C-alpha positions as CSV (number, residue, x, y, z in Angstrom):
1,M,20.1,-26.2,7.0
2,K,17.6,-24.8,4.5
3,G,15.0,-27.6,5.2
4,E,15.0,-26.8,8.9
5,R,14.8,-23.0,8.4
6,D,11.8,-23.5,6.0
7,K,10.1,-25.6,8.5
8,E,10.6,-23.0,11.2
9,E,9.1,-20.2,9.0
10,S,6.1,-22.2,7.9
11,S,5.3,-23.0,11.5
12,A,5.5,-19.5,12.7
13,P,2.2,-17.9,13.8
14,R,0.5,-15.8,11.0
15,P,-1.4,-12.7,11.7
16,V,-5.0,-13.1,12.1
17,Q,-6.0,-10.2,10.3
18,L,-4.2,-9.1,7.1
19,R,-4.5,-5.5,6.0
20,T,-4.0,-3.8,2.8
21,G,-3.1,-0.4,2.0
22,G,-6.5,1.1,1.5
23,E,-7.6,0.6,5.0
24,Q,-5.9,3.5,6.3
25,P,-6.3,7.2,5.4
26,V,-3.9,8.5,2.7
27,D,-3.2,11.9,1.6
28,P,-2.7,13.0,-2.0
29,E,1.1,13.5,-1.3
30,D,1.2,9.9,0.2
31,L,-0.4,8.5,-3.2
32,V,2.1,10.4,-5.3
33,M,5.0,9.0,-3.3
34,L,3.5,5.5,-3.4
35,S,3.7,5.6,-7.2
36,G,7.5,6.3,-6.8
37,R,7.3,9.9,-7.9
38,E,8.2,13.2,-6.3
39,P,5.1,15.1,-5.1
40,T,4.8,18.3,-7.4
41,P,1.6,20.4,-7.2
42,E,0.4,18.9,-10.5
43,R,0.8,15.3,-9.4
44,V,-0.7,16.2,-5.8
45,E,-3.7,17.5,-7.6
46,R,-4.1,14.6,-9.9
47,A,-3.8,12.2,-6.9
48,R,-6.4,14.3,-4.9
49,K,-8.9,13.9,-7.8
50,E,-8.0,10.1,-8.1
51,L,-8.7,9.6,-4.3
52,E,-12.0,11.5,-4.6
53,E,-13.0,9.4,-7.7
54,H,-11.8,6.0,-6.6
55,G,-11.3,6.1,-2.8
56,A,-9.3,3.4,-1.3
57,A,-9.1,1.7,-4.7
58,A,-6.6,4.3,-5.8
59,V,-4.2,3.2,-3.1
60,E,-4.8,-0.4,-4.1
61,R,-3.1,0.2,-7.5
62,Y,0.3,0.8,-5.7
63,L,-0.3,-1.3,-2.4
64,P,-1.7,-4.8,-2.3
């Protein structure tokens, strides 16, 4: 039954600490792939610059 399943899911323990994508190191190639594109030299270079300029915020555009 749907109501019972919802109750089980809502009573499941939640993680104490939530993480976002920007908390882990990301390579420029990773950033390109996060955007859904294939890593080409031009895109990797653009991602490298974006990571240098914005740091973790560059990743937050793609990962919450």
